[in-house]
C-alpha positions in Angstrom: 79.9 58.6 96.3 77.5 61.2 97.1 78.4 63.6 99.8 75.7 64.2 102.8 76.1 68.0 103.4 74.0 67.9 106.6 77.2 66.4 108.0 78.8 69.5 107.5 78.3 73.1 109.4 77.8 74.8 106.3 76.6 74.6 102.6 79.4 75.7 100.8 82.6 73.5 101.0 86.3 75.3 100.9 87.2 74.7 97.1 90.9 73.3 98.4 88.4 69.8 99.7 86.9 68.1 97.0 83.6 66.8 97.6 85.1 64.0 96.7 87.5 63.5 99.3 84.8 64.6 101.9 82.8 61.9 101.2 85.9 59.3 101.6 86.6 60.7 104.8 83.4 61.1 106.0 82.4 57.6 104.8 85.6 55.8 107.1 84.9 58.1 109.9 81.3 56.5 110.1 82.1 53.2 109.6 85.2 53.4 111.9 87.5 52.5 109.1 91.4 53.9 110.5 92.9 52.0 107.7 91.7 53.5 105.0 91.7 56.8 106.4 95.2 57.6 107.0 96.3 57.6 103.7 93.8 60.0 102.9 95.0 62.8 105.6 99.2 62.3 105.1 99.3 64.4 102.4 97.1 67.2 103.6 98.6 71.2 105.2 98.2 71.5 108.6 95.6 74.0 107.4 93.9 72.4 104.9 93.3 69.4 107.7 92.4 72.3 110.2 89.8 73.3 107.6 88.3 70.4 107.3 87.6 69.2 111.0 86.5 73.0 111.9 83.1 72.3 109.4 82.5 69.0 110.5 79.8 69.4 113.2 80.2 68.1 116.8 79.3 64.7 116.9 81.4 63.8 113.6 84.6 65.5 115.0 84.4 63.7 118.4 84.3 60.2 116.6 87.3 61.9 114.2 89.2 62.3 117.2 88.4 59.0 119.1 88.7 57.5 116.1 92.3 59.1 115.1 93.4 58.8 118.6 97.5 59.5 119.3 98.0 58.7 115.7 96.5 62.3 115.1 98.8 64.3 113.9 99.6 66.7 116.8 100.9 69.8 115.2 97.3 70.7 113.3 96.4 71.8 116.6 98.0 74.9 116.3 95.7 75.9 113.1 92.8 74.6 115.0 89.7 76.7 116.4 90.2 77.2 120.5 87.1 75.3 121.4 87.6 72.5 119.2 91.6 72.3 120.2 90.0 71.8 123.7 87.9 68.8 122.7 90.4 67.2 121.1 92.9 67.3 124.4 90.6 66.5 126.7 90.7 62.9 124.4 94.1 62.7 124.7 96.3 61.1 127.7 98.6 64.0 129.3 102.1 61.5 128.5 101.0 62.0 125.1 100.7 65.4 124.8 103.6 66.6 126.2 105.6 64.2 124.1 103.9 66.1 121.1 104.3 69.2 122.7 108.2 68.9 122.4 108.4 68.2 118.7 106.8 71.8 118.1 108.0 75.6 118.5 108.2 76.7 121.5 105.9 79.9 120.3 103.4 77.4 118.8 103.7 75.0 122.8 102.3 78.0 124.2 99.7 78.7 121.6 98.3 75.1 123.1 98.8 75.4 126.6 97.9 79.3 127.0 94.4 78.2 126.6 94.4 75.3 129.1 92.9 75.8 132.3 95.4 75.5 135.4 94.9 72.1 136.4 94.9 70.3 132.8 98.4 72.6 131.9 100.1 71.7 134.8 99.3 67.8 134.3 100.7 68.3 130.9 103.6 69.9 132.3 104.6 67.3 134.6 105.4 64.7 132.0 107.9 67.0 130.3 111.6 67.3 131.5 112.5 69.7 133.7 114.7 71.8 131.2 112.2 72.1 129.5 109.5 72.6 131.6 110.9 75.6 133.2 111.3 77.5 129.5 107.4 77.1 129.1 106.6 78.1 132.4 109.0 80.8 131.9 106.8 81.7 128.5 103.8 81.5 130.2 104.2 84.0 132.8 104.4 86.6 130.1 101.7 89.3 129.9 98.3 87.3 127.4 98.9 88.6 123.7 102.4 90.0 124.7 106.0 89.6 122.5 107.0 87.1 125.1 103.9 84.8 124.3 104.5 85.2 120.5 108.0 84.7 120.0 110.1 81.0 119.9 113.0 81.1 122.1 114.9 79.0 119.5 117.5 81.3 117.4 121.0 81.6 116.6 123.1 84.1 118.1 126.9 84.4 117.8 129.6 86.8 118.9 130.6 89.9 116.9 134.2 88.7 116.3 133.4 85.6 114.3 134.5 85.4 110.9 131.6 84.5 108.2 133.4 81.7 107.7 132.9 80.5 111.0 129.6 81.3 111.5 128.8 79.3 108.7 130.6 76.4 110.0 128.5 77.0 113.1 125.4 76.7 111.2 126.2 73.6 109.0 127.3 71.4 111.7 125.4 72.1 115.1 122.3 69.8 114.5 120.9 71.9 117.8 120.5 75.0 115.7 116.3 76.0 114.6 115.8 74.1 111.6 114.0 77.8 110.1 115.4 81.2 110.7 116.0 84.4 108.7 118.9 86.1 110.3 122.0 85.5 112.4 121.7 87.6 116.1 124.6 89.3 117.5 125.2 88.9 121.0 128.0 90.0 123.8 129.3 87.1 126.6 126.1 87.8 128.6 123.8 87.6 125.9 122.9 91.7 125.1 121.9 91.9 121.4 124.4 94.0 119.6 122.7 93.3 116.0 121.9 91.3 113.4 123.1 89.4 110.3 120.0 88.6 107.3 121.5 85.5 105.5 121.5 86.9 102.4 124.0 89.4 103.7 125.8 86.5 105.0 125.7 84.2 102.3 127.2 87.1 99.9 130.1 88.0 102.5 133.9 87.0 102.0 134.9 84.7 104.6 137.6 86.2 106.3 135.2 89.5 107.3 134.2 89.8 110.5 130.8 89.8 111.5 130.8 92.8 113.5 131.5 94.4 110.2 128.6 93.3 108.1 126.0 93.2 110.7 122.9 95.7 111.6 123.2 98.3 114.8 119.6 96.1 115.9 117.5 99.6 116.3 114.7 97.5 115.2 114.0 95.3 118.2 110.6 94.7 120.8 110.2 94.1 124.5 108.5 90.8 125.9 106.1 92.8 127.4 104.9 94.6 124.0 101.5 94.2 123.3 101.3 91.7 120.1 99.4 94.4 118.4 102.4 97.2 118.8 105.1 94.3 117.4 102.3 93.6 114.3 102.7 97.6 113.3 106.6 97.4 113.6 106.6 94.5 111.1 104.5 96.5 109.2 106.3 99.7 109.6 109.9 98.4 108.9 108.6 95.4 106.3 110.4 92.9 108.8 110.4 88.8 108.5 111.7 88.7 112.3 112.8 90.6 114.8 114.5 90.0 118.1 112.8 89.7 121.5 114.6 91.4 124.2 114.1 91.6 128.0 114.5 93.9 130.9 118.0 94.1 130.9 118.5 94.1 126.7 119.1 90.2 126.4 118.1 88.7 123.4 115.8 86.4 125.0 113.2 84.9 121.8 112.9 86.1 117.8 108.9 86.7 116.7 109.1 85.7 112.8 106.3 87.1 110.1 104.2 83.6 110.2 103.3 84.3 113.6 102.9 88.2 113.2 100.1 87.5 110.3 98.1 85.7 112.5 98.1 88.4 114.8 97.0 90.8 112.1 94.4 88.5 111.2 93.0 88.2 115.0 93.0 91.6 115.7 91.7 92.2 112.2 88.6 89.7 113.3 88.8 91.0 117.2 87.6 95.0 116.2 85.5 93.6 113.7 83.4 91.9 116.2 83.9 94.1 118.9 82.3 97.0 116.8 79.6 94.8 116.4 78.8 94.1 119.7 80.4 90.4 119.2 82.4 88.7 121.3 85.9 89.0 120.5 86.6 85.0 120.9 83.7 83.8 118.5 84.0 81.3 116.3 81.7 79.4 114.0 82.3 76.5 115.9 80.8 77.8 119.3 78.0 76.5 120.7 74.2 78.4 120.3 73.9 78.5 124.3 78.1 80.2 124.9 77.0 82.9 121.2 73.6 83.9 123.1 75.0 84.8 126.8 78.5 86.8 125.2 75.8 88.6 122.7 72.7 89.2 125.5 74.9 91.4 127.5 75.9 94.2 124.2 72.3 93.7 122.6 70.8 94.4 126.3 72.8 97.9 126.4 71.3 98.5 122.4 68.3 98.1 124.6 68.8 100.5 126.9 69.6 103.2 124.7 66.5 102.4 122.2 64.6 102.9 125.3 66.5 106.6 125.8 65.3 107.7 122.2 61.9 106.3 122.8 61.7 108.2 125.7 62.7 111.6 124.4 60.1 110.8 121.6 57.8 110.2 124.0 58.7 114.0 125.6 57.4 114.8 122.3 54.2 113.3 121.8 51.7 116.0 121.5 53.8 117.3 118.3 53.5 114.6 116.6 49.8 113.8 117.4 49.4 117.3 115.6 51.4 116.3 112.6 51.6 112.8 111.6 54.1 113.6 109.2 57.0 114.0 111.4 56.5 110.7 112.5 57.0 109.4 109.4 60.4 111.8 108.6 62.2 111.2 111.9 64.2 107.9 111.1 65.4 109.4 108.1 66.9 111.7 110.2 68.1 110.2 112.9 69.8 107.2 110.3 71.2 109.8 108.0 73.2 110.9 111.1 73.9 107.4 112.6 75.7 106.2 108.8 77.9 109.4 108.6 78.7 109.0 112.2 79.8 105.6 111.7 81.7 105.6 108.2 83.7 108.1 110.9 83.8 106.3 113.6 85.1 103.6 111.5 88.1 105.5 109.9 89.0 106.9 113.7 88.7 103.3 115.3 91.2 101.7 112.5 93.6 104.7 112.7 93.8 104.2 116.3 94.8 100.9 116.3 97.7 101.4 113.6 98.5 104.6 115.8 97.8 106.5 112.6 95.8 109.1 115.0 97.9 111.1 117.3 98.1 114.4 119.3 100.3 116.1 116.1 97.5 115.6 113.3 95.0 114.8 115.9 93.3 118.9 115.1 93.5 118.4 111.4 91.7 115.1 111.6 88.9 116.0 113.5 88.6 119.3 111.5 88.4 117.3 108.0 85.9 115.0 109.6 83.6 117.9 111.1 84.3 119.6 107.4 82.9 116.2 105.2 80.3 115.9 107.8 79.2 119.8 107.1 79.3 119.0 103.3 77.3 115.5 103.2 75.1 117.3 105.6 74.4 120.0 103.3 73.8 118.4 100.3 71.8 115.5 102.1 69.9 118.3 103.9 69.0 120.2 100.2 67.9 116.3 98.3 65.5 115.1 101.9 64.3 118.9 102.0 63.0 118.7 98.5 61.5 115.2 99.0 59.9 116.4 101.6 58.6 119.3 99.9 57.3 117.1 97.1 55.7 114.7 99.5 54.0 116.8 102.0 54.0 120.2 100.6 54.5 122.4 103.5 57.9 124.6 103.5 58.1 124.9 106.7 58.2 121.3 107.1 61.1 121.1 104.5 62.8 123.8 106.2 62.9 122.1 109.7 64.1 119.4 108.5 66.9 121.2 106.3 68.2 122.4 109.6 67.6 119.5 111.5 69.5 117.3 109.2 72.6 119.7 109.0 73.0 119.6 112.3 72.8 116.1 113.3 75.1 115.1 110.6 77.6 117.3 111.7 77.2 116.2 115.1 77.7 113.0 114.1 80.5 113.3 112.2 82.2 114.9 115.7 81.1 112.2 117.9 82.5 109.5 115.4 85.7 110.6 116.2 85.5 112.2 119.1 83.9 109.1 121.0 87.0 106.8 120.2 89.4 109.4 120.6 87.7 109.9 124.5 87.5 105.7 124.9 91.5 105.0 123.8 92.2 107.9 126.3 89.9 106.6 129.4 91.9 102.7 128.9 89.0 101.2 126.8 88.9 99.9 123.6 87.4 101.9 121.2 86.0 99.2 118.9 84.7 98.2 122.1 81.8 100.4 123.0 82.1 103.2 120.5 79.0 102.3 118.0 76.8 102.6 120.9 77.6 105.5 122.3 77.4 107.5 118.2 73.9 105.1 118.7 72.4 106.9 121.5 74.5 110.1 120.4 72.6 110.7 116.6 69.6 108.6 118.0 68.9 111.6 120.4 70.3 114.6 118.8 68.4 113.9 115.4 65.0 113.2 117.3 65.5 116.4 119.8 66.8 118.5 117.3 63.6 117.5 114.4 60.8 117.6 116.9 61.9 120.9 118.5 62.2 123.1 115.9 59.0 121.6 114.6 57.4 122.0 117.8 58.8 126.2 117.9 57.9 126.4 114.3 55.5 124.4 112.5 52.8 124.0 115.7 
C-alpha cells in the first residue's frame, strides 16, 4: 500500500512507525473505518501513538479524533502537545472527560486540566465527585511549574512503630494503594514526615524489624512551592527515583517520581534553547503559522532595533569609511568574531546559572577564567587576522588597527558574555531570554567603535 507523505507534517517518519502501519491507519481514517482502525492502535504505546497523531496534518488529525470519539485511549492525552490536546478535548463531552480523568494519576490529571480555560475547567470538574474534585482544585491552586503541580498525591505512608511484616501485609492486601511506588514513607499521627524506606531495603529486612530502625532520616525533601527546575536539580544531585513533597507544616502531601522529572528536564532544556534563539517557550511543530509568527515577531523587532543602533554607529564614521573602503570589508570580521566568542561564554554562563553551579563563591574565578580565555583567543585570532589583512591589503597600519580592535572586542565579548546573564539573573529576569540580544548589541557596537575610531585616529 503506497504512503502519501503529503498527509504528514514531516517527510521522515519516526522509525518506530513503519510505512505500512502509517499507510494502513491513514487509509482507515480516510474511509472512516473505525472497525479496522481500532486493532491497529490497540497494542501501541501511548507515547508512540501520540507521536503518530502529532505528525498528522490538522485536517486528517481532526478526522481521526472524530472517528475515534469516546473510543480514544484518554491516557494518550498526557503525551500529546498542548495545542493538539486542546483540539481533542473540544471534541469530547465533559462528562466523558471527567470519567476518564479519574482513571489517571493525579499529576497527569493536573497536567491535562491546567492548560484549559477556566470555564471549560469548571465544567469538567463539575462532573467529578466532590472529594476528588477538591483534591484536584487544591492541586491546581499550587503555583504553575511547582512541585505541587508535579507531584502525585497517591503514596504509601506508615507509622514508625510498624514492623516490616505488617507493612508487607498492608501493601499486599490494601487494593486502594498506588499501583507503582518506589519507597514507603514514614509519618507520625499528624502526617509529619519522618523518613522513608526504599523497597529493596524493606523486602530484604527481617519481618520482626521495626520500620523506624531501617528508615532513612528524610533529609532530602521538596516543598510544594519549589520550582520544578529546582526539583529536577535535587534528583540529579542525589540520584533520586522519587522524593516526598511537604507542605508549609512539614506534612507529607505527595511524591514526585523520576518519570515526571525526566519530562521537566526536557521541557526546561527546550525552553532555554528556545529563549536563547528568540523563539516562544511554548512553540511546537503543531502550532499554526500565525501563532508562531506573532511569537517570533517581538524578538525579531528587538533585534531590528539593535541592528539599527549598530548602523547608527557605523554612520558616525561614514567619512572614514569613504576614505578607506577596506574598512567596510574588514568590519564584519571584528564584529562577528566578538559575537561568536561572546556567545560561547554566554552559553556556558546561562547553563551554569540554570544548574546552580555558578555561585557567589566561584563567580570571580569563573569570570576571570572566561576573560582570560577571551584574551588568549583574542590574541591568537588577532594575529591571524592581522596577517591576512596585511597579505590582502599590504597596509601595516591597517593590520595593526584590526589587531588591536580584535583583541579588545573579544576580551569585552567574553566579559559581557558572562556578566550579562549574571546581571539579568540578579534582576530576576531569565538569563536565557534576553542575554543574546544584549550581547549582540555590545559586541557589534564595541567592535565597530573600536575598529573605526582607531582607523580614524591613526590611518586617516
